[in-house]
Backbone as CSV, one residue per row, in Angstrom:
resi,resn,N_x,N_y,N_z,CA_x,CA_y,CA_z,C_x,C_y,C_z
1,MET,77.911,92.378,94.933,78.747,93.054,93.952,78.842,94.548,94.279
2,ASP,77.756,95.160,94.725,77.775,96.584,95.061,78.756,96.880,96.188
3,GLN,78.842,95.981,97.177,79.790,96.187,98.280,81.226,96.135,97.781
4,GLN,81.489,95.243,96.855,82.831,95.124,96.309,83.205,96.383,95.525
5,ILE,82.303,96.867,94.723,82.538,98.091,93.955,82.773,99.264,94.907
6,ALA,81.960,99.358,95.937,82.108,100.435,96.921,83.464,100.348,97.621
7,HIS,83.893,99.137,97.931,85.184,98.944,98.602,86.325,99.487,97.747
8,TYR,86.364,99.089,96.472,87.458,99.528,95.605,87.376,101.021,95.288
9,ALA,86.192,101.531,95.137,86.034,102.970,94.898,86.530,103.760,96.104
10,GLN,86.193,103.288,97.298,86.630,103.972,98.510,88.152,103.896,98.658
11,LYS,88.724,102.732,98.368,90.170,102.564,98.476,90.917,103.564,97.588
12,LEU,90.408,103.787,96.378,91.062,104.712,95.453,90.939,106.172,95.876
13,GLN,90.046,106.469,96.806,89.939,107.834,97.329,91.088,108.159,98.282
14,TYR,91.772,107.128,98.785,92.775,107.332,99.827,94.176,106.882,99.444
15,GLU,94.319,106.210,98.300,95.618,105.736,97.852,95.896,106.235,96.438
16,ILE,97.183,106.277,96.092,97.577,106.679,94.743,98.867,105.936,94.412
17,ASP,99.056,105.574,93.156,100.321,104.950,92.766,101.205,105.992,92.085
18,ALA,102.446,105.607,91.817,103.424,106.548,91.265,102.988,107.091,89.911
19,ALA,102.460,106.233,89.049,102.041,106.686,87.719,100.921,107.715,87.812
20,ASP,99.942,107.459,88.681,98.843,108.412,88.839,99.320,109.710,89.482
21,LEU,100.281,109.613,90.414,100.855,110.816,91.018,101.530,111.670,89.954
22,MET,102.344,111.055,89.130,103.059,111.806,88.101,102.083,112.386,87.074
23,HIS,101.051,111.640,86.753,100.037,112.161,85.835,99.337,113.375,86.454
24,LEU,98.937,113.255,87.705,98.270,114.374,88.384,99.152,115.613,88.396
25,ARG,100.433,115.429,88.670,101.363,116.566,88.691,101.425,117.239,87.323
26,SER,101.301,116.463,86.253,101.402,117.023,84.907,100.142,117.769,84.477
27,THR,99.046,117.601,85.205,97.783,118.245,84.832,97.662,119.664,85.370
28,GLY,98.586,120.049,86.247,98.495,121.369,86.842,97.752,121.376,88.170
29,ARG,97.241,120.219,88.577,96.581,120.125,89.885,97.606,120.424,90.962
30,LYS,97.213,121.188,91.960,98.124,121.518,93.050,98.296,120.274,93.925
31,VAL,99.479,119.669,93.832,99.805,118.456,94.586,101.067,118.727,95.390
32,VAL,101.013,118.426,96.675,102.181,118.551,97.534,102.557,117.143,97.981
33,VAL,103.757,116.723,97.613,104.247,115.403,97.988,105.001,115.551,99.304
34,VAL,104.613,114.754,100.292,105.151,114.870,101.646,105.912,113.604,102.015
35,ASP,107.200,113.765,102.238,108.033,112.676,102.741,107.840,112.665,104.254
36,ALA,107.224,111.615,104.767,106.882,111.537,106.184,107.978,110.880,107.016
37,ARG,109.142,110.670,106.424,110.268,110.059,107.121,111.109,111.123,107.826
38,THR,112.186,110.701,108.427,113.076,111.628,109.128,113.797,112.544,108.144
39,ALA,114.339,113.617,108.672,115.113,114.557,107.846,116.340,113.877,107.240
40,GLU,116.955,112.977,107.975,118.135,112.266,107.476,117.777,111.387,106.275
41,ALA,116.674,110.681,106.371,116.240,109.829,105.259,115.904,110.683,104.042
42,PHE,115.257,111.825,104.267,114.912,112.739,103.180,116.171,113.234,102.470
43,LEU,117.188,113.633,103.213,118.436,114.108,102.615,119.103,113.010,101.798
44,HIS,118.986,111.785,102.259,119.595,110.655,101.564,118.959,110.463,100.190
45,GLU,117.618,110.464,100.139,116.923,110.270,98.870,115.448,110.599,99.050
46,HIS,114.887,111.264,98.055,113.470,111.609,98.112,112.904,111.822,96.714
47,ILE,111.592,111.900,96.643,110.894,112.168,95.390,111.119,113.635,95.022
48,PRO,111.447,113.915,93.762,111.680,115.304,93.351,110.504,116.224,93.694
49,GLY,110.845,117.363,94.268,109.843,118.354,94.617,109.115,118.095,95.927
50,ALA,109.428,116.980,96.579,108.761,116.659,97.849,109.229,117.593,98.952
51,ILE,108.376,117.755,99.948,108.769,118.452,101.170,108.963,117.396,102.244
52,ASN,109.773,117.703,103.218,109.983,116.771,104.327,109.215,117.261,105.537
53,LEU,108.282,116.446,105.978,107.514,116.730,107.180,107.323,115.398,107.899
54,PRO,108.277,115.035,108.772,108.182,113.759,109.469,106.860,113.620,110.214
55,HIS,106.276,112.437,110.135,104.948,112.231,110.731,104.927,112.568,112.215
56,ARG,106.013,112.357,112.909,106.058,112.647,114.350,106.027,114.155,114.652
57,LEU,106.311,114.971,113.646,106.356,116.417,113.843,105.146,117.143,113.259
58,MET,104.222,116.398,112.646,103.048,117.028,112.034,102.132,117.571,113.124
59,SER,101.819,118.861,112.996,100.964,119.535,113.977,100.336,120.746,113.304
60,GLU,99.437,121.401,114.009,98.842,122.629,113.469,99.916,123.687,113.219
61,VAL,100.888,123.773,114.122,101.958,124.754,113.972,102.838,124.403,112.769
62,ALA,103.227,123.130,112.641,104.120,122.716,111.560,103.477,122.832,110.177
63,THR,102.152,122.778,110.134,101.448,122.828,108.846,100.738,124.158,108.604
64,ALA,100.947,125.117,109.472,100.221,126.391,109.392,100.404,127.122,108.067
65,ASP,101.575,127.017,107.467,101.849,127.742,106.217,101.574,126.932,104.956
66,LEU,101.079,125.720,105.109,100.805,124.877,103.941,99.461,125.256,103.323
67,PRO,99.395,125.281,101.986,98.130,125.628,101.327,97.051,124.588,101.609
68,ARG,95.861,125.051,101.814,94.733,124.160,102.126,94.007,123.677,100.878
69,ASP,94.345,124.233,99.720,93.640,123.874,98.494,94.400,122.858,97.644
70,ALA,95.370,122.183,98.242,96.175,121.202,97.514,95.805,119.789,97.942
71,LEU,96.158,118.836,97.104,96.097,117.427,97.458,97.466,117.062,98.003
72,TYR,97.511,116.451,99.162,98.760,116.021,99.785,98.917,114.522,99.584
73,VAL,100.113,114.128,99.161,100.428,112.716,98.963,101.591,112.380,99.882
74,THR,101.341,111.510,100.849,102.380,111.135,101.798,103.064,109.854,101.326
75,TYR,104.354,109.764,101.648,105.086,108.539,101.343,106.186,108.309,102.365
76,CYS,106.705,107.077,102.344,107.845,106.693,103.171,108.707,105.739,102.348
77,ASP,109.461,104.863,103.002,110.340,103.945,102.272,109.563,102.976,101.392
78,GLY,108.501,102.441,101.909,107.745,101.466,101.136,107.030,100.467,102.012
79,ILE,106.956,99.258,101.522,106.114,98.235,102.121,106.458,97.911,103.581
80,GLY,107.705,98.049,103.975,108.098,97.725,105.344,108.047,98.905,106.294
81,CYS,107.474,100.001,105.872,107.448,101.234,106.662,106.010,101.759,106.698
82,ASN,105.593,102.301,107.826,104.235,102.856,107.871,104.213,104.353,108.179
83,ALA,105.327,105.038,107.959,105.356,106.487,108.177,104.378,107.201,107.252
84,SER,104.193,106.681,106.035,103.242,107.325,105.120,101.812,107.199,105.636
85,THR,101.481,106.060,106.231,100.144,105.870,106.793,99.939,106.796,107.988
86,LYS,100.932,106.856,108.853,100.854,107.753,110.015,100.774,109.209,109.557
87,GLY,101.556,109.547,108.533,101.518,110.903,108.003,100.169,111.237,107.380
88,ALA,99.613,110.306,106.614,98.303,110.532,105.994,97.237,110.718,107.067
89,LEU,97.284,109.895,108.101,96.327,110.026,109.204,96.466,111.387,109.878
90,ASN,97.696,111.783,110.161,97.925,113.085,110.801,97.432,114.235,109.933
91,MET,97.759,114.190,108.643,97.349,115.265,107.732,95.825,115.324,107.616
92,ALA,95.185,114.174,107.541,93.713,114.143,107.478,93.114,114.725,108.754
93,ARG,93.671,114.358,109.889,93.189,114.912,111.170,93.353,116.425,111.227
94,LEU,94.365,116.943,110.528,94.612,118.382,110.492,93.768,119.089,109.430
95,GLY,92.932,118.326,108.709,92.000,118.925,107.761,92.467,118.988,106.321
96,PHE,93.543,118.287,105.977,94.057,118.296,104.612,93.453,117.148,103.806
97,GLU,93.303,117.371,102.502,92.944,116.288,101.589,94.226,115.511,101.321
98,VAL,94.211,114.218,101.577,95.456,113.455,101.520,95.235,112.062,100.940
99,ARG,96.255,111.598,100.234,96.325,110.218,99.754,97.693,109.670,100.114
100,GLU,97.747,108.359,100.246,98.998,107.683,100.564,99.560,107.049,99.291
101,LEU,100.855,107.235,99.059,101.512,106.668,97.886,101.750,105.176,98.116
102,ILE,101.161,104.357,97.276,101.320,102.907,97.381,102.767,102.536,97.067
103,GLY,103.394,101.775,97.957,104.752,101.297,97.723,105.852,102.278,98.052
104,GLY,105.474,103.518,98.369,106.449,104.519,98.786,107.578,104.759,97.800
105,LEU,108.696,105.179,98.339,109.874,105.506,97.534,110.366,104.285,96.754
106,ASP,110.300,103.118,97.364,110.756,101.898,96.709,110.020,101.659,95.393
107,TRP,108.701,101.693,95.417,107.941,101.433,94.185,107.987,102.613,93.230
108,PHE,108.166,103.807,93.746,108.355,104.974,92.881,109.567,104.731,91.980
109,LYS,110.667,104.255,92.577,111.878,103.966,91.809,111.690,102.747,90.909
110,ARG,111.009,101.719,91.396,110.772,100.518,90.585,109.955,100.841,89.339
111,ASP,109.122,101.870,89.448,108.323,102.286,88.291,109.126,103.167,87.333
112,GLY,110.405,103.382,87.636,111.293,104.059,86.697,111.465,105.547,86.891
113,TYR,110.976,106.091,87.999,111.069,107.533,88.222,112.355,107.901,88.957
114,ALA,112.902,109.051,88.624,114.134,109.545,89.239,113.867,110.059,90.647
115,THR,114.931,110.100,91.438,114.851,110.650,92.786,115.901,111.742,92.943
116,GLU,115.836,112.444,94.059,116.810,113.480,94.405,117.447,113.113,95.739
117,GLY,118.574,113.742,96.039,119.254,113.522,97.312,120.628,112.937,97.107
118,LEU,121.289,112.613,98.212,122.658,112.094,98.169,122.751,110.773,97.424
119,ALA,121.711,109.957,97.469,121.703,108.650,96.795,120.721,108.631,95.634
120,ALA,120.555,109.772,94.987,119.576,109.905,93.904,119.824,108.891,92.794
121,VAL,118.740,108.463,92.170,118.828,107.586,91.009,118.187,108.293,89.827
122,SER,118.679,107.985,88.643,118.131,108.548,87.413,116.898,107.784,87.006
123,ALA,116.091,108.411,86.185,114.931,107.714,85.633,115.433,106.559,84.790
124,SER,114.681,105.470,84.802,115.082,104.307,84.027,114.062,104.049,82.915
125,ASP,114.364,103.069,82.106,113.450,102.702,81.030,112.289,101.849,81.538
126,VAL,112.337,101.478,82.809,111.246,100.709,83.388,110.070,101.642,83.570
127,ALA,108.925,101.201,83.149,107.730,102.042,83.286,106.640,101.232,83.954
128,CYS,105.853,101.890,84.735,104.711,101.246,85.381,103.756,100.760,84.306
129,ALA,103.276,99.584,84.472,102.345,99.022,83.494,100.885,99.251,83.890
130,CYS,100.672,100.233,84.749,99.317,100.484,85.259,98.380,100.944,84.164
C-alpha cells in the first residue's frame, strides 16, 4: 500500500489538470503556462495568458529571461501529442519547476475553459467534475 501511495503522490508532483491549473492561477501563485507546440498552432488557438515556446526551441538562451521563481505548466494538443512531455523534460533539464497539463488544450476546452487565438472558443457551462 505504501508503494501505491508513493506512486500517486509522485505523479501529482509532475502533472496538473485544468481545474487545478485555474485554481492555482487564482491564488496569486506565479504560474507560467507554456504552449510547447509550434508558433502556427499557438496562433490558431491557445490557453489564455500562455506563452509560446516550442519544445524544439527550448534552450538556455531561449529561456534566459524567464523568471526562475515560477511554476511552469507545459501543454500541447492533448492525448495524441507529446510536445508537452518533451517541453516539460526540457524545462526541467534547464532547472525550472514544471508540471505537465493532463489532456492538453483538448481537455482544457472539454472542461469548459475559454481559449484565445484565431479559433478561440468561449467558456462553456461544462465544468470539470474533479
